[in-house]
N, C-alpha and C positions, 0 to 999 in steps of 0.2 A: 764852362757855354753853357746853353742852352741849345739842342738843334731842331731847327724851325722844317715843320716837314708844310709837302703842298696843301693845300685845302681846296675840294674841287666846288667853283661858286657858285653850278648848280646842284642840288641833292639828288642823287641819285634812290630812286623808284622803286622799290620792294616788291610792284607788284608789275604789271605787265611792261617790257621796253619800254623806253618814250628817246627821241633824239638827244641830242646829251652837246650843253653847249661847247668847244674845247679849251676854257681858260679858267684860267689860278683866279682864284679873289685872294688871293694872298697868304704866306705860307702862315703854316698855325707852329702853336710855340706847345706842346701835349704841357712842361708847368707852366704855364698859362690858363690855357681849359680846367686842367685836372686839379691843381693847385690856388686854391683862394687867400690861404692865411699860413706864407709859410713857413715862419716860425713854431706854427701849431700843427703844424704837419711830414704822418710819420708815413711810413710803408712798411706794408707786414707780409710776408707770408703763407696759404689757408697749408690747413693740415686737417683731410680727416672730410667726410660727402656731409656733415650736421648740416649745410646751410641748403646741399642742393635744386630746394627748392628755388631758393631767392636768382639760383644764377650762382652762385660762389662755389665755386668747386675744386677735389686736393690739386693745389699746386697755385691757384692764381694770388693774383697782389691787389689786396687791398689802398687802396691814397682814406687817409683815416686823418678824421682834422682836429682834432680839440678840440676848439673852439668853437664845436659848432653846441648848442645846448643837448641833454642826451632826451629824448623825450619818448612817448610812447608809440609804439609803432617803431623808429626806426633803430636800423642795426647796427651793433655798436661791434668798439674791442670793449668786453670787460674780465677782468680777474677777480675773482673770489677761491677764498680763501687758498692764491698764491699761485690761481692758475689761471694761467690765461686763457682766455675763447670767445669767437665770435656767436650772437644769436642775436634775437629779435628781443628790444623791448616791450616787453609788455607791464602798464602794469596796475591792477587787476584791485576789488574792492578787500582782495583780502589781503594783497602782501605788490611786493614789486618779483617780475616772474623773466626770463630768458628764458626766451621760445627756440630751436630748432625751425629753421625749414622741410624736414625729411621725419615719416611718420617715424622710423626704428630712433625718436630718439624725442622721452618726452620730454617736455618741461619743468625748467629747476626752478622753485621757486629759492629768493633769498633772502633766507633764515635773519627773522633780529637776532640783528649784532654777532652775523660772522664777514669776518676782509672782507670786504665788496667794496672794489670801484670802479664807473667807464673812462676806461680812458682814453674813448671817443669816439665818435662815429662815420661810422664810413659811407664814405662820397661815391665813389665810383669803384668796378672793379676793374683791373682789369689778365684776363686771360685771350692765350690764341681758338680761332675759330678749328670746334673739331669738323 
C-alpha cells in the first residue's frame, strides 16, 4: 500500500524568506510523482562517482523507466559486454558514446558489434541532503 506524504500548498522559496501559508495542498504519493509507468519502472542503487556532475552520487537510488525512449543527452542505464553502467548517452557522427559526468572518466565509445543494450532512462535521482 503506497504511503502518502503531506505536500505544502505554497512553494518554499530558496532565496529570501517570505511568509508561508500554513495549510496542506494534498497528500503526495511518491510513487505517483516518480513512477509514471509502473510496469516499466525499476530502481537501482548507484556505486561510484562517475556521474557526480549530473548530481548522481555513490549510494543514490535511481528511478529508471524502460518505456522512455533513449535519446541523445539522456542519462541511461546500459549494459555493455555484460557490464551495467549509468552514463549520459551521446550520439556523435562517428558513433554512440556513453559519457561520464566526471573528468576522471573518459567517454566510452560503443564499438560496433559490442553487446550493448539500454535498459532504461533515468527519470529521478533519490538521495539524502548532505
